[in-house]
N, C-alpha and C positions, 0 to 999 in steps of 0.2 A: 678373339685371339688375345691371350695374355702377353703383354709386352713387359720385358724386364730389362732394366739398365744394369750393366755389369762392368767390371773392370778386371784387367789381367796384366800379366807381365811376360815379356820376352826377355829372359835373363841370360846374360852372357858371362862366361868365365874365360877370359882370354878370347880365343877364336871358337870356343865351344858354346853351345846353347842348350838350355834346359828343356827337356821334353818329358812328359808323363804319359803313361799308358792307362787309360780309363777302363771301366767295366765292359765297354764294348770293343775292347782291344784297339782303340783309336789312340794314336799318338797326338798329343795336344799340349797347349800351354796352360799354366795355372790361371784360373779366373774365378770370379764369384759375383753374386748379386749385390748391388749397392742398395742398402736399406736407406730409408728416408733421411736419417740424420748423419749418414756417413759421407766422407769425401772419397771420390774415385781413387785418388792416390793411396789413401789408407787401405781401402779394400784390396787394391792390387798387391800391395806389400804384404798384407795379412794373408791373402790366399797363397802367395808364393811360399810364405813361411809355413802355413797350416797344411797345404797340400803336398809340398815337396821337402819341408824341413830346411829350406834355404833362407839364409839371411842375405838381403840385398838392399841396394839403394837405387832410387829412380834417377836416371840420367835425363830423360826427356820423353814427352808423349810422342807416339809414332803413328797413330791412326785409329780407325774404327772399323769394325766388321759387324755384320748382322747375320744371323742364321735362324731358321725356323725348324721346328720339329714338333711331333705329336707327343705330348706327355701322357703316358699311360696312367701315371698316378693321379694326374689332374683331370684326365679324360677330356683334354682339349689341346688345340695347337698353342705353341709358345714361340715368341720371337725374342731372342736374346740380342740386345744391342750392346756391343762391348767396346769400351775405350781401352786402348793398349798403351803400355809404357815400356820403354826400353830400360832395362836395369842391369847393374853390374853386381855379381855375387861377391860376398865377402870371403867365401871359401868354396871348395869344390865338392863338399859333402852333400849328397842328396838322399833323403829318406822319404820315399813315397808313402803317403798316409793310407793304410788299408781301410781305415774308418771312412774315408772319402772315396773308396772304391778304386784306388790307384794301386796297380799291381807291379809296376815297373817304372823306372825313370832314371835319368842321369843327365850329365852334360855330354853332348855329342858334337863331333866336328861338324862344321856348317854344311859341308858337302853331304855327309851321311844324314844329317838332320833333315835336309831338303828332300831326301829320298824317303825318310821315315814318316814325316808329317802326313796325316791322313787326308786333310782337306786342302784343295788348291788355293783357296783364299788365305789359308794359314801359310802356305808356301810363299805366296806373293808378299804377305805381310813380313815374313821372316827375311826374305831377300831385301826388302826395303829397309827393315830395321837394321840388318847387318851392314848394309852399305852406309847408312847414317852413323852407326856405331863406329865403324872403321874410320870415318872422316873425323870423328871426335877424339878417338884415342891415339 
């Protein structure tokens, strides 16, 4: 199995959170693979900007998730290990990047976002991130 270390962002704008729709019609958070010389924080910020067109700043790390899938292009199983950061957006403009196979996205009220998020571990992560975010702001 190919194991990849990744980093991503749970980005808030007020009480709204950033979600993107990928090519599988899944609602998710921006994330990407950490290359050997990169810092997780830099990757998370870069992916938020590249995938969603959102400028943000990191507030704090919030946790880790793992998920496995079968990669058709690689013809083998992959395990992504993701470190997540809570971020605050500099503005509310979202531009999903079609070159990264994102067809939709935006900032959504937390209650709606919890219904939209595709995977249960992402819902749990969002609830924890939002609770800690609200304690901070």
